mmCIF file of the N, C-alpha and C atoms, coordinates in Angstrom:
data_MODEL
# 
_entry.id   MODEL 
# 
loop_
_atom_site.group_PDB 
_atom_site.id 
_atom_site.type_symbol 
_atom_site.label_atom_id 
_atom_site.label_alt_id 
_atom_site.label_comp_id 
_atom_site.label_asym_id 
_atom_site.label_entity_id 
_atom_site.label_seq_id 
_atom_site.pdbx_PDB_ins_code 
_atom_site.Cartn_x 
_atom_site.Cartn_y 
_atom_site.Cartn_z 
_atom_site.occupancy 
_atom_site.B_iso_or_equiv 
_atom_site.pdbx_formal_charge 
_atom_site.auth_seq_id 
_atom_site.auth_comp_id 
_atom_site.auth_asym_id 
_atom_site.auth_atom_id 
_atom_site.pdbx_PDB_model_num 
ATOM 1   N N  . UNK A 1 1  ? 46.304 4.660  -46.177 1.00 0.00 ? 1  UNK A N  1 
ATOM 2   C CA . UNK A 1 1  ? 45.298 5.231  -47.015 1.00 0.00 ? 1  UNK A CA 1 
ATOM 3   C C  . UNK A 1 1  ? 45.197 6.252  -45.940 1.00 0.00 ? 1  UNK A C  1 
ATOM 4   N N  . UNK A 1 2  ? 45.342 7.534  -46.087 1.00 0.00 ? 2  UNK A N  1 
ATOM 5   C CA . UNK A 1 2  ? 45.183 8.880  -44.612 1.00 0.00 ? 2  UNK A CA 1 
ATOM 6   C C  . UNK A 1 2  ? 43.600 8.788  -45.514 1.00 0.00 ? 2  UNK A C  1 
ATOM 7   N N  . UNK A 1 3  ? 42.705 9.256  -44.462 1.00 0.00 ? 3  UNK A N  1 
ATOM 8   C CA . UNK A 1 3  ? 41.570 9.782  -44.976 1.00 0.00 ? 3  UNK A CA 1 
ATOM 9   C C  . UNK A 1 3  ? 41.078 10.277 -46.035 1.00 0.00 ? 3  UNK A C  1 
ATOM 10  N N  . UNK A 1 4  ? 42.268 11.746 -46.170 1.00 0.00 ? 4  UNK A N  1 
ATOM 11  C CA . UNK A 1 4  ? 42.641 12.696 -46.854 1.00 0.00 ? 4  UNK A CA 1 
ATOM 12  C C  . UNK A 1 4  ? 42.219 12.168 -48.210 1.00 0.00 ? 4  UNK A C  1 
ATOM 13  N N  . UNK A 1 5  ? 43.461 11.267 -48.365 1.00 0.00 ? 5  UNK A N  1 
ATOM 14  C CA . UNK A 1 5  ? 43.707 10.992 -49.797 1.00 0.00 ? 5  UNK A CA 1 
ATOM 15  C C  . UNK A 1 5  ? 41.941 10.012 -50.116 1.00 0.00 ? 5  UNK A C  1 
ATOM 16  N N  . UNK A 1 6  ? 41.282 9.154  -49.085 1.00 0.00 ? 6  UNK A N  1 
ATOM 17  C CA . UNK A 1 6  ? 40.403 7.987  -49.507 1.00 0.00 ? 6  UNK A CA 1 
ATOM 18  C C  . UNK A 1 6  ? 39.309 8.930  -49.547 1.00 0.00 ? 6  UNK A C  1 
ATOM 19  N N  . UNK A 1 7  ? 38.867 10.234 -49.373 1.00 0.00 ? 7  UNK A N  1 
ATOM 20  C CA . UNK A 1 7  ? 38.332 11.072 -49.945 1.00 0.00 ? 7  UNK A CA 1 
ATOM 21  C C  . UNK A 1 7  ? 38.081 11.055 -51.105 1.00 0.00 ? 7  UNK A C  1 
ATOM 22  N N  . UNK A 1 8  ? 39.767 12.216 -51.233 1.00 0.00 ? 8  UNK A N  1 
ATOM 23  C CA . UNK A 1 8  ? 40.143 12.562 -52.880 1.00 0.00 ? 8  UNK A CA 1 
ATOM 24  C C  . UNK A 1 8  ? 39.496 11.493 -53.832 1.00 0.00 ? 8  UNK A C  1 
ATOM 25  N N  . UNK A 1 9  ? 40.357 10.073 -53.490 1.00 0.00 ? 9  UNK A N  1 
ATOM 26  C CA . UNK A 1 9  ? 40.147 8.968  -54.823 1.00 0.00 ? 9  UNK A CA 1 
ATOM 27  C C  . UNK A 1 9  ? 38.077 8.896  -54.956 1.00 0.00 ? 9  UNK A C  1 
ATOM 28  N N  . UNK A 1 10 ? 37.693 8.823  -53.845 1.00 0.00 ? 10 UNK A N  1 
ATOM 29  C CA . UNK A 1 10 ? 36.735 8.352  -53.476 1.00 0.00 ? 10 UNK A CA 1 
ATOM 30  C C  . UNK A 1 10 ? 35.681 9.811  -54.577 1.00 0.00 ? 10 UNK A C  1 
ATOM 31  N N  . UNK A 1 11 ? 35.851 10.654 -54.280 1.00 0.00 ? 11 UNK A N  1 
ATOM 32  C CA . UNK A 1 11 ? 35.227 11.947 -55.368 1.00 0.00 ? 11 UNK A CA 1 
ATOM 33  C C  . UNK A 1 11 ? 35.645 11.591 -56.798 1.00 0.00 ? 11 UNK A C  1 
ATOM 34  N N  . UNK A 1 12 ? 36.739 11.206 -57.000 1.00 0.00 ? 12 UNK A N  1 
ATOM 35  C CA . UNK A 1 12 ? 37.350 11.458 -58.170 1.00 0.00 ? 12 UNK A CA 1 
ATOM 36  C C  . UNK A 1 12 ? 36.286 10.765 -59.159 1.00 0.00 ? 12 UNK A C  1 
ATOM 37  N N  . UNK A 1 13 ? 36.073 9.167  -58.086 1.00 0.00 ? 13 UNK A N  1 
ATOM 38  C CA . UNK A 1 13 ? 35.271 8.343  -58.980 1.00 0.00 ? 13 UNK A CA 1 
ATOM 39  C C  . UNK A 1 13 ? 33.671 8.561  -59.089 1.00 0.00 ? 13 UNK A C  1 
ATOM 40  N N  . UNK A 1 14 ? 33.480 9.265  -58.036 1.00 0.00 ? 14 UNK A N  1 
ATOM 41  C CA . UNK A 1 14 ? 31.685 9.844  -58.165 1.00 0.00 ? 14 UNK A CA 1 
ATOM 42  C C  . UNK A 1 14 ? 31.787 11.204 -59.547 1.00 0.00 ? 14 UNK A C  1 
ATOM 43  N N  . UNK A 1 15 ? 32.785 11.740 -59.441 1.00 0.00 ? 15 UNK A N  1 
ATOM 44  C CA . UNK A 1 15 ? 33.022 12.460 -60.292 1.00 0.00 ? 15 UNK A CA 1 
ATOM 45  C C  . UNK A 1 15 ? 33.065 12.127 -61.522 1.00 0.00 ? 15 UNK A C  1 
ATOM 46  N N  . UNK A 1 16 ? 33.703 11.419 -62.031 1.00 0.00 ? 16 UNK A N  1 
ATOM 47  C CA . UNK A 1 16 ? 33.766 9.995  -63.135 1.00 0.00 ? 16 UNK A CA 1 
ATOM 48  C C  . UNK A 1 16 ? 32.280 9.662  -63.498 1.00 0.00 ? 16 UNK A C  1 
ATOM 49  N N  . UNK A 1 17 ? 31.550 9.111  -62.682 1.00 0.00 ? 17 UNK A N  1 
ATOM 50  C CA . UNK A 1 17 ? 30.627 8.717  -62.435 1.00 0.00 ? 17 UNK A CA 1 
ATOM 51  C C  . UNK A 1 17 ? 29.118 9.698  -63.042 1.00 0.00 ? 17 UNK A C  1 
ATOM 52  N N  . UNK A 1 18 ? 29.414 10.829 -62.095 1.00 0.00 ? 18 UNK A N  1 
ATOM 53  C CA . UNK A 1 18 ? 28.356 12.435 -62.718 1.00 0.00 ? 18 UNK A CA 1 
ATOM 54  C C  . UNK A 1 18 ? 28.644 12.776 -64.091 1.00 0.00 ? 18 UNK A C  1 
ATOM 55  N N  . UNK A 1 19 ? 29.692 12.641 -64.503 1.00 0.00 ? 19 UNK A N  1 
ATOM 56  C CA . UNK A 1 19 ? 30.145 12.814 -65.684 1.00 0.00 ? 19 UNK A CA 1 
ATOM 57  C C  . UNK A 1 19 ? 29.924 12.018 -66.990 1.00 0.00 ? 19 UNK A C  1 
ATOM 58  N N  . UNK A 1 20 ? 29.297 10.882 -67.259 1.00 0.00 ? 20 UNK A N  1 
ATOM 59  C CA . UNK A 1 20 ? 29.308 9.741  -67.406 1.00 0.00 ? 20 UNK A CA 1 
ATOM 60  C C  . UNK A 1 20 ? 27.876 10.297 -67.744 1.00 0.00 ? 20 UNK A C  1 
ATOM 61  N N  . UNK A 1 21 ? 26.958 10.211 -66.489 1.00 0.00 ? 21 UNK A N  1 
ATOM 62  C CA . UNK A 1 21 ? 25.366 10.350 -66.477 1.00 0.00 ? 21 UNK A CA 1 
ATOM 63  C C  . UNK A 1 21 ? 25.355 11.903 -67.320 1.00 0.00 ? 21 UNK A C  1 
ATOM 64  N N  . UNK A 1 22 ? 26.293 12.494 -67.205 1.00 0.00 ? 22 UNK A N  1 
ATOM 65  C CA . UNK A 1 22 ? 25.915 13.932 -67.988 1.00 0.00 ? 22 UNK A CA 1 
ATOM 66  C C  . UNK A 1 22 ? 25.828 13.677 -69.310 1.00 0.00 ? 22 UNK A C  1 
ATOM 67  N N  . UNK A 1 23 ? 26.897 12.894 -69.643 1.00 0.00 ? 23 UNK A N  1 
ATOM 68  C CA . UNK A 1 23 ? 27.646 12.666 -71.672 1.00 0.00 ? 23 UNK A CA 1 
ATOM 69  C C  . UNK A 1 23 ? 26.005 11.715 -71.727 1.00 0.00 ? 23 UNK A C  1 
ATOM 70  N N  . UNK A 1 24 ? 25.500 11.351 -71.136 1.00 0.00 ? 24 UNK A N  1 
ATOM 71  C CA . UNK A 1 24 ? 24.280 10.046 -71.374 1.00 0.00 ? 24 UNK A CA 1 
ATOM 72  C C  . UNK A 1 24 ? 23.510 11.230 -71.970 1.00 0.00 ? 24 UNK A C  1 
ATOM 73  N N  . UNK A 1 25 ? 23.162 12.138 -71.115 1.00 0.00 ? 25 UNK A N  1 
ATOM 74  C CA . UNK A 1 25 ? 21.919 12.885 -70.934 1.00 0.00 ? 25 UNK A CA 1 
ATOM 75  C C  . UNK A 1 25 ? 22.706 13.851 -72.571 1.00 0.00 ? 25 UNK A C  1 
ATOM 76  N N  . UNK A 1 26 ? 23.595 14.167 -71.897 1.00 0.00 ? 26 UNK A N  1 
ATOM 77  C CA . UNK A 1 26 ? 23.924 15.516 -73.562 1.00 0.00 ? 26 UNK A CA 1 
ATOM 78  C C  . UNK A 1 26 ? 23.706 14.811 -74.932 1.00 0.00 ? 26 UNK A C  1 
ATOM 79  N N  . UNK A 1 27 ? 23.933 13.136 -74.857 1.00 0.00 ? 27 UNK A N  1 
ATOM 80  C CA . UNK A 1 27 ? 24.316 12.949 -76.425 1.00 0.00 ? 27 UNK A CA 1 
ATOM 81  C C  . UNK A 1 27 ? 22.944 11.594 -76.371 1.00 0.00 ? 27 UNK A C  1 
ATOM 82  N N  . UNK A 1 28 ? 22.047 11.569 -75.296 1.00 0.00 ? 28 UNK A N  1 
ATOM 83  C CA . UNK A 1 28 ? 20.610 10.559 -75.774 1.00 0.00 ? 28 UNK A CA 1 
ATOM 84  C C  . UNK A 1 28 ? 21.537 9.127  -75.482 1.00 0.00 ? 28 UNK A C  1 
ATOM 85  N N  . UNK A 1 29 ? 22.393 8.634  -74.973 1.00 0.00 ? 29 UNK A N  1 
ATOM 86  C CA . UNK A 1 29 ? 22.992 7.416  -75.313 1.00 0.00 ? 29 UNK A CA 1 
ATOM 87  C C  . UNK A 1 29 ? 21.870 6.304  -74.515 1.00 0.00 ? 29 UNK A C  1 
ATOM 88  N N  . UNK A 1 30 ? 21.725 5.079  -75.049 1.00 0.00 ? 30 UNK A N  1 
ATOM 89  C CA . UNK A 1 30 ? 20.895 4.415  -74.757 1.00 0.00 ? 30 UNK A CA 1 
ATOM 90  C C  . UNK A 1 30 ? 21.487 3.191  -73.685 1.00 0.00 ? 30 UNK A C  1 
ATOM 91  N N  . UNK A 1 31 ? 20.909 2.697  -72.534 1.00 0.00 ? 31 UNK A N  1 
ATOM 92  C CA . UNK A 1 31 ? 21.535 1.996  -71.838 1.00 0.00 ? 31 UNK A CA 1 
ATOM 93  C C  . UNK A 1 31 ? 20.989 0.584  -71.828 1.00 0.00 ? 31 UNK A C  1 
ATOM 94  N N  . UNK A 1 32 ? 20.827 -0.856 -72.037 1.00 0.00 ? 32 UNK A N  1 
ATOM 95  C CA . UNK A 1 32 ? 19.998 -1.787 -72.071 1.00 0.00 ? 32 UNK A CA 1 
ATOM 96  C C  . UNK A 1 32 ? 20.564 -2.678 -70.895 1.00 0.00 ? 32 UNK A C  1 
ATOM 97  N N  . UNK A 1 33 ? 19.920 -3.191 -69.586 1.00 0.00 ? 33 UNK A N  1 
ATOM 98  C CA . UNK A 1 33 ? 20.497 -4.054 -69.005 1.00 0.00 ? 33 UNK A CA 1 
ATOM 99  C C  . UNK A 1 33 ? 19.622 -5.769 -68.852 1.00 0.00 ? 33 UNK A C  1 
ATOM 100 N N  . UNK A 1 34 ? 20.258 -6.225 -69.378 1.00 0.00 ? 34 UNK A N  1 
ATOM 101 C CA . UNK A 1 34 ? 19.117 -7.636 -69.604 1.00 0.00 ? 34 UNK A CA 1 
ATOM 102 C C  . UNK A 1 34 ? 18.603 -7.258 -70.650 1.00 0.00 ? 34 UNK A C  1 
ATOM 103 N N  . UNK A 1 35 ? 17.009 -7.476 -71.016 1.00 0.00 ? 35 UNK A N  1 
ATOM 104 C CA . UNK A 1 35 ? 16.177 -6.942 -71.446 1.00 0.00 ? 35 UNK A CA 1 
ATOM 105 C C  . UNK A 1 35 ? 15.220 -5.327 -71.456 1.00 0.00 ? 35 UNK A C  1 
ATOM 106 N N  . UNK A 1 36 ? 16.077 -4.963 -70.854 1.00 0.00 ? 36 UNK A N  1 
ATOM 107 C CA . UNK A 1 36 ? 15.284 -3.573 -69.917 1.00 0.00 ? 36 UNK A CA 1 
ATOM 108 C C  . UNK A 1 36 ? 16.227 -2.738 -70.372 1.00 0.00 ? 36 UNK A C  1 
ATOM 109 N N  . UNK A 1 37 ? 15.410 -1.739 -70.714 1.00 0.00 ? 37 UNK A N  1 
ATOM 110 C CA . UNK A 1 37 ? 15.904 -0.163 -71.216 1.00 0.00 ? 37 UNK A CA 1 
ATOM 111 C C  . UNK A 1 37 ? 15.786 0.573  -70.168 1.00 0.00 ? 37 UNK A C  1 
ATOM 112 N N  . UNK A 1 38 ? 16.968 1.045  -69.643 1.00 0.00 ? 38 UNK A N  1 
ATOM 113 C CA . UNK A 1 38 ? 16.726 2.223  -68.501 1.00 0.00 ? 38 UNK A CA 1 
ATOM 114 C C  . UNK A 1 38 ? 16.723 3.634  -69.484 1.00 0.00 ? 38 UNK A C  1 
ATOM 115 N N  . UNK A 1 39 ? 15.206 3.844  -69.009 1.00 0.00 ? 39 UNK A N  1 
ATOM 116 C CA . UNK A 1 39 ? 15.207 5.569  -68.868 1.00 0.00 ? 39 UNK A CA 1 
ATOM 117 C C  . UNK A 1 39 ? 16.183 6.620  -69.250 1.00 0.00 ? 39 UNK A C  1 
ATOM 118 N N  . UNK A 1 40 ? 16.215 7.541  -69.750 1.00 0.00 ? 40 UNK A N  1 
ATOM 119 C CA . UNK A 1 40 ? 17.331 8.479  -69.955 1.00 0.00 ? 40 UNK A CA 1 
ATOM 120 C C  . UNK A 1 40 ? 17.111 9.522  -68.655 1.00 0.00 ? 40 UNK A C  1 
ATOM 121 N N  . UNK A 1 41 ? 15.598 9.371  -68.030 1.00 0.00 ? 41 UNK A N  1 
ATOM 122 C CA . UNK A 1 41 ? 15.657 10.331 -66.809 1.00 0.00 ? 41 UNK A CA 1 
ATOM 123 C C  . UNK A 1 41 ? 16.319 9.465  -66.070 1.00 0.00 ? 41 UNK A C  1 
ATOM 124 N N  . UNK A 1 42 ? 16.719 8.436  -65.545 1.00 0.00 ? 42 UNK A N  1 
ATOM 125 C CA . UNK A 1 42 ? 17.357 7.913  -64.570 1.00 0.00 ? 42 UNK A CA 1 
ATOM 126 C C  . UNK A 1 42 ? 18.176 8.647  -64.309 1.00 0.00 ? 42 UNK A C  1 
ATOM 127 N N  . UNK A 1 43 ? 19.096 9.243  -65.204 1.00 0.00 ? 43 UNK A N  1 
ATOM 128 C CA . UNK A 1 43 ? 20.444 9.696  -65.306 1.00 0.00 ? 43 UNK A CA 1 
ATOM 129 C C  . UNK A 1 43 ? 20.675 10.885 -64.503 1.00 0.00 ? 43 UNK A C  1 
ATOM 130 N N  . UNK A 1 44 ? 19.501 11.698 -64.603 1.00 0.00 ? 44 UNK A N  1 
ATOM 131 C CA . UNK A 1 44 ? 18.840 12.925 -63.855 1.00 0.00 ? 44 UNK A CA 1 
ATOM 132 C C  . UNK A 1 44 ? 19.481 12.681 -62.666 1.00 0.00 ? 44 UNK A C  1 
ATOM 133 N N  . UNK A 1 45 ? 18.664 11.546 -62.205 1.00 0.00 ? 45 UNK A N  1 
ATOM 134 C CA . UNK A 1 45 ? 18.926 11.296 -60.650 1.00 0.00 ? 45 UNK A CA 1 
ATOM 135 C C  . UNK A 1 45 ? 20.241 10.896 -60.232 1.00 0.00 ? 45 UNK A C  1 
ATOM 136 N N  . UNK A 1 46 ? 20.783 9.843  -61.173 1.00 0.00 ? 46 UNK A N  1 
ATOM 137 C CA . UNK A 1 46 ? 22.451 9.665  -61.146 1.00 0.00 ? 46 UNK A CA 1 
ATOM 138 C C  . UNK A 1 46 ? 23.474 10.264 -60.586 1.00 0.00 ? 46 UNK A C  1 
ATOM 139 N N  . UNK A 1 47 ? 22.964 11.422 -62.100 1.00 0.00 ? 47 UNK A N  1 
ATOM 140 C CA . UNK A 1 47 ? 23.813 12.877 -61.862 1.00 0.00 ? 47 UNK A CA 1 
ATOM 141 C C  . UNK A 1 47 ? 23.348 13.761 -60.260 1.00 0.00 ? 47 UNK A C  1 
ATOM 142 N N  . UNK A 1 48 ? 22.638 13.993 -60.365 1.00 0.00 ? 48 UNK A N  1 
ATOM 143 C CA . UNK A 1 48 ? 22.261 14.429 -58.704 1.00 0.00 ? 48 UNK A CA 1 
ATOM 144 C C  . UNK A 1 48 ? 23.044 13.598 -57.945 1.00 0.00 ? 48 UNK A C  1 
ATOM 145 N N  . UNK A 1 49 ? 22.742 12.140 -57.639 1.00 0.00 ? 49 UNK A N  1 
ATOM 146 C CA . UNK A 1 49 ? 23.666 11.757 -56.656 1.00 0.00 ? 49 UNK A CA 1 
ATOM 147 C C  . UNK A 1 49 ? 25.147 12.038 -56.309 1.00 0.00 ? 49 UNK A C  1 
ATOM 148 N N  . UNK A 1 50 ? 25.586 11.122 -57.390 1.00 0.00 ? 50 UNK A N  1 
ATOM 149 C CA . UNK A 1 50 ? 27.039 11.149 -57.812 1.00 0.00 ? 50 UNK A CA 1 
ATOM 150 C C  . UNK A 1 50 ? 27.688 12.609 -57.738 1.00 0.00 ? 50 UNK A C  1 
ATOM 151 N N  . UNK A 1 51 ? 27.069 13.379 -58.535 1.00 0.00 ? 51 UNK A N  1 
ATOM 152 C CA . UNK A 1 51 ? 27.537 15.011 -58.367 1.00 0.00 ? 51 UNK A CA 1 
ATOM 153 C C  . UNK A 1 51 ? 27.704 15.563 -56.532 1.00 0.00 ? 51 UNK A C  1 
ATOM 154 N N  . UNK A 1 52 ? 26.384 15.048 -55.970 1.00 0.00 ? 52 UNK A N  1 
ATOM 155 C CA . UNK A 1 52 ? 26.457 15.592 -54.556 1.00 0.00 ? 52 UNK A CA 1 
ATOM 156 C C  . UNK A 1 52 ? 27.342 15.067 -53.924 1.00 0.00 ? 52 UNK A C  1 
ATOM 157 N N  . UNK A 1 53 ? 27.871 13.559 -54.176 1.00 0.00 ? 53 UNK A N  1 
ATOM 158 C CA . UNK A 1 53 ? 28.762 12.536 -53.567 1.00 0.00 ? 53 UNK A CA 1 
ATOM 159 C C  . UNK A 1 53 ? 30.372 13.155 -53.620 1.00 0.00 ? 53 UNK A C  1 
ATOM 160 N N  . UNK A 1 54 ? 30.565 13.318 -55.162 1.00 0.00 ? 54 UNK A N  1 
ATOM 161 C CA . UNK A 1 54 ? 31.644 14.184 -55.456 1.00 0.00 ? 54 UNK A CA 1 
ATOM 162 C C  . UNK A 1 54 ? 31.968 15.298 -54.471 1.00 0.00 ? 54 UNK A C  1 
ATOM 163 N N  . UNK A 1 55 ? 30.900 15.871 -54.329 1.00 0.00 ? 55 UNK A N  1 
ATOM 164 C CA . UNK A 1 55 ? 31.401 17.660 -53.725 1.00 0.00 ? 55 UNK A CA 1 
ATOM 165 C C  . UNK A 1 55 ? 31.213 17.146 -52.860 1.00 0.00 ? 55 UNK A C  1 
ATOM 166 N N  . UNK A 1 56 ? 30.689 16.289 -51.864 1.00 0.00 ? 56 UNK A N  1 
ATOM 167 C CA . UNK A 1 56 ? 30.939 16.397 -50.407 1.00 0.00 ? 56 UNK A CA 1 
ATOM 168 C C  . UNK A 1 56 ? 32.435 15.424 -50.076 1.00 0.00 ? 56 UNK A C  1 
ATOM 169 N N  . UNK A 1 57 ? 33.029 14.485 -51.091 1.00 0.00 ? 57 UNK A N  1 
ATOM 170 C CA . UNK A 1 57 ? 34.008 14.075 -50.937 1.00 0.00 ? 57 UNK A CA 1 
ATOM 171 C C  . UNK A 1 57 ? 35.759 15.154 -51.316 1.00 0.00 ? 57 UNK A C  1 
ATOM 172 N N  . UNK A 1 58 ? 35.283 16.317 -52.188 1.00 0.00 ? 58 UNK A N  1 
ATOM 173 C CA . UNK A 1 58 ? 36.153 16.805 -52.421 1.00 0.00 ? 58 UNK A CA 1 
ATOM 174 C C  . UNK A 1 58 ? 36.238 18.025 -51.077 1.00 0.00 ? 58 UNK A C  1 
ATOM 175 N N  . UNK A 1 59 ? 34.858 18.331 -50.712 1.00 0.00 ? 59 UNK A N  1 
ATOM 176 C CA . UNK A 1 59 ? 34.912 19.305 -49.430 1.00 0.00 ? 59 UNK A CA 1 
ATOM 177 C C  . UNK A 1 59 ? 35.446 18.397 -48.120 1.00 0.00 ? 59 UNK A C  1 
ATOM 178 N N  . UNK A 1 60 ? 35.345 16.975 -47.654 1.00 0.00 ? 60 UNK A N  1 
ATOM 179 C CA . UNK A 1 60 ? 35.545 16.594 -46.749 1.00 0.00 ? 60 UNK A CA 1 
ATOM 180 C C  . UNK A 1 60 ? 36.933 16.271 -46.922 1.00 0.00 ? 60 UNK A C  1 
ATOM 181 N N  . UNK A 1 61 ? 37.875 16.605 -48.042 1.00 0.00 ? 61 UNK A N  1 
ATOM 182 C CA . UNK A 1 61 ? 39.071 16.129 -48.008 1.00 0.00 ? 61 UNK A CA 1 
ATOM 183 C C  . UNK A 1 61 ? 40.124 17.872 -47.913 1.00 0.00 ? 61 UNK A C  1 
ATOM 184 N N  . UNK A 1 62 ? 39.173 18.319 -48.394 1.00 0.00 ? 62 UNK A N  1 
ATOM 185 C CA . UNK A 1 62 ? 39.737 19.943 -47.973 1.00 0.00 ? 62 UNK A CA 1 
ATOM 186 C C  . UNK A 1 62 ? 39.687 20.252 -46.534 1.00 0.00 ? 62 UNK A C  1 
ATOM 187 N N  . UNK A 1 63 ? 38.437 19.689 -45.828 1.00 0.00 ? 63 UNK A N  1 
ATOM 188 C CA . UNK A 1 63 ? 38.128 20.163 -44.489 1.00 0.00 ? 63 UNK A CA 1 
ATOM 189 C C  . UNK A 1 63 ? 39.603 19.032 -43.486 1.00 0.00 ? 63 UNK A C  1 
ATOM 190 N N  . UNK A 1 64 ? 40.104 18.008 -43.761 1.00 0.00 ? 64 UNK A N  1 
ATOM 191 C CA . UNK A 1 64 ? 40.758 17.134 -43.292 1.00 0.00 ? 64 UNK A CA 1 
ATOM 192 C C  . UNK A 1 64 ? 41.896 17.876 -43.656 1.00 0.00 ? 64 UNK A C  1 
ATOM 193 N N  . UNK A 1 65 ? 42.576 18.606 -44.711 1.00 0.00 ? 65 UNK A N  1 
ATOM 194 C CA . UNK A 1 65 ? 43.481 19.215 -45.027 1.00 0.00 ? 65 UNK A CA 1 
ATOM 195 C C  . UNK A 1 65 ? 43.587 20.148 -43.743 1.00 0.00 ? 65 UNK A C  1 
ATOM 196 N N  . UNK A 1 66 ? 43.098 20.990 -43.830 1.00 0.00 ? 66 UNK A N  1 
ATOM 197 C CA . UNK A 1 66 ? 43.254 21.857 -43.226 1.00 0.00 ? 66 UNK A CA 1 
ATOM 198 C C  . UNK A 1 66 ? 42.871 21.840 -41.811 1.00 0.00 ? 66 UNK A C  1 
ATOM 199 N N  . UNK A 1 67 ? 42.136 20.756 -41.181 1.00 0.00 ? 67 UNK A N  1 
ATOM 200 C CA . UNK A 1 67 ? 42.424 20.731 -39.445 1.00 0.00 ? 67 UNK A CA 1 
ATOM 201 C C  . UNK A 1 67 ? 43.529 19.609 -39.333 1.00 0.00 ? 67 UNK A C  1 
ATOM 202 N N  . UNK A 1 68 ? 44.415 19.128 -40.209 1.00 0.00 ? 68 UNK A N  1 
ATOM 203 C CA . UNK A 1 68 ? 45.770 18.836 -40.354 1.00 0.00 ? 68 UNK A CA 1 
ATOM 204 C C  . UNK A 1 68 ? 46.922 20.052 -39.691 1.00 0.00 ? 68 UNK A C  1 
ATOM 205 N N  . UNK A 1 69 ? 46.233 21.479 -40.506 1.00 0.00 ? 69 UNK A N  1 
ATOM 206 C CA . UNK A 1 69 ? 47.061 21.837 -40.427 1.00 0.00 ? 69 UNK A CA 1 
ATOM 207 C C  . UNK A 1 69 ? 46.955 23.120 -38.826 1.00 0.00 ? 69 UNK A C  1 
ATOM 208 N N  . UNK A 1 70 ? 45.793 23.078 -38.896 1.00 0.00 ? 70 UNK A N  1 
ATOM 209 C CA . UNK A 1 70 ? 45.877 23.576 -37.507 1.00 0.00 ? 70 UNK A CA 1 
ATOM 210 C C  . UNK A 1 70 ? 45.748 22.731 -36.120 1.00 0.00 ? 70 UNK A C  1 
ATOM 211 N N  . UNK A 1 71 ? 46.193 21.475 -36.338 1.00 0.00 ? 71 UNK A N  1 
ATOM 212 C CA . UNK A 1 71 ? 46.562 20.800 -35.048 1.00 0.00 ? 71 UNK A CA 1 
ATOM 213 C C  . UNK A 1 71 ? 48.113 20.104 -35.257 1.00 0.00 ? 71 UNK A C  1 
ATOM 214 N N  . UNK A 1 72 ? 48.579 20.750 -36.153 1.00 0.00 ? 72 UNK A N  1 
ATOM 215 C CA . UNK A 1 72 ? 49.724 19.724 -36.596 1.00 0.00 ? 72 UNK A CA 1 
ATOM 216 C C  . UNK A 1 72 ? 50.127 18.960 -36.853 1.00 0.00 ? 72 UNK A C  1 
ATOM 217 N N  . UNK A 1 73 ? 49.357 17.949 -36.939 1.00 0.00 ? 73 UNK A N  1 
ATOM 218 C CA . UNK A 1 73 ? 49.687 16.633 -37.274 1.00 0.00 ? 73 UNK A CA 1 
ATOM 219 C C  . UNK A 1 73 ? 50.579 15.770 -38.608 1.00 0.00 ? 73 UNK A C  1 
# 
């Protein structure tokens, strides 16, 4: 697996996680882990982190692609 493909897959996974957090915020879904109810505000943190990681992953895959064109690998 090339670094570019890895970055794209990781970015897509983080994008799906961010989408899940966004949907939870939009619809107000409740999550219970064991006997603990996870507060909805935690999805704001999850959305920010997963969204940032997805952005960086797509950005890195683009940078790797442009470096390949420049160096002719």
